C-alpha positions in Angstrom: -46.4 -43.1 18.5 -44.6 -41.1 20.7 -40.6 -40.9 20.7 -37.9 -38.7 22.5 -34.4 -38.7 21.6 -31.2 -37.0 22.6 -32.0 -35.6 26.3 -29.8 -32.5 26.7 -27.4 -32.3 29.8 -28.7 -29.8 32.5 -26.1 -27.0 31.4 -27.1 -27.4 27.7 -29.9 -25.4 25.9 -32.5 -27.7 24.9 -34.5 -27.3 21.8 -38.0 -28.7 22.0 -39.5 -30.2 18.8 -42.9 -31.9 18.4 -43.6 -33.4 14.8 -47.4 -34.0 14.3 -48.0 -36.6 11.6 -50.8 -38.7 10.6 -49.9 -42.4 10.6 -47.1 -44.2 8.4 -47.8 -42.2 5.1 -44.7 -41.8 2.9 -44.8 -37.9 3.8 -45.0 -38.6 7.6 -42.1 -41.1 7.3 -40.1 -38.6 5.2 -40.7 -35.8 7.7 -39.5 -38.0 10.6 -36.6 -39.2 8.7 -35.6 -35.7 7.5 -35.9 -34.2 11.0 -33.8 -36.8 12.6 -31.1 -36.1 9.8 -31.2 -32.3 10.5 -31.1 -32.5 14.1 -28.0 -35.0 14.1 -26.0 -32.6 11.7 -27.0 -29.2 13.2 -28.0 -29.6 16.8 -25.8 -32.1 18.2 -27.5 -33.5 21.4 -29.5 -30.4 22.4 -32.7 -31.2 21.3 -35.7 -33.2 22.0 -37.9 -34.8 19.3 -41.7 -35.9 20.2 -43.5 -37.6 17.4 -47.2 -37.3 17.7 -49.4 -39.6 15.7 -52.8 -37.5 15.0 -54.5 -40.8 13.7 -54.0 -42.1 17.3 -55.5 -39.0 18.9 -56.8 -36.6 16.6 -58.0 -34.2 19.3 -54.6 -32.9 19.8 -54.9 -31.4 16.3 -57.5 -29.0 17.6 -55.9 -28.5 21.1 -52.5 -27.6 19.5 -53.7 -25.7 16.7 -52.3 -28.1 13.7 -54.0 -27.1 10.4 -52.0 -29.4 8.2 -49.9 -32.2 8.5 -46.8 -33.0 8.9 -46.2 -29.9 11.0 -43.1 -29.5 13.2 -43.4 -27.2 16.2 -40.4 -25.7 18.1 -41.9 -25.0 21.5 -38.6 -24.0 23.3 -36.9 -21.6 23.0 -39.7 -19.2 22.6 -41.1 -17.8 20.3 -43.1 -21.0 19.1 -42.2 -21.6 15.6 -43.9 -24.1 13.2 -43.2 -25.7 9.5 -45.3 -27.6 7.5 -44.5 -30.3 5.1 -42.1 -33.0 4.9 -39.0 -31.0 5.9 -36.9 -32.2 2.7 -35.6 -28.6 2.4 -32.9 -28.6 5.0 -31.9 -24.9 4.7 -35.6 -23.7 5.0 -35.9 -25.8 8.1 -32.9 -24.5 9.6 -33.7 -20.9 9.0 -37.4 -21.7 10.0 -36.5 -23.2 13.3 -34.0 -20.1 14.0 -31.1 -22.7 14.8 -28.5 -21.6 12.6 -27.1 -19.5 15.4 -27.0 -22.9 17.4 -24.9 -24.5 14.7 -22.5 -21.8 14.5 -22.1 -22.1 18.2 -21.2 -25.6 18.4 -18.3 -24.8 15.7 -16.2 -21.7 17.1 -14.1 -22.0 13.7 -17.4 -21.1 11.7 -17.3 -17.4 13.4 -13.5 -17.2 12.8 -13.8 -17.8 9.1 -16.3 -15.0 8.6 -14.4 -12.4 10.6 
């Protein structure tokens, strides 16, 4: 179950995300839904999501050092960041992925309000 969405343009900064799940469990489905919602609300089209079902290819868990599922991995930009869980705490996911600055850059008025 691999899916990619929202291909960024060549001049845009891309955020590469991989979500490791195990089948169609409620927690896996919640993580997929929560991730799409967070990306749509905070990243515009500057991201790429790949959902990897470890039930179909369990060897990837060892190869990619996945110890728990669901696990979200941000591979680009470096450094790599990992978040474990169903991603229901939006604020923690944004902080964990370090995309808060990206959200502010898309809205220049956000900086002006704080100044």
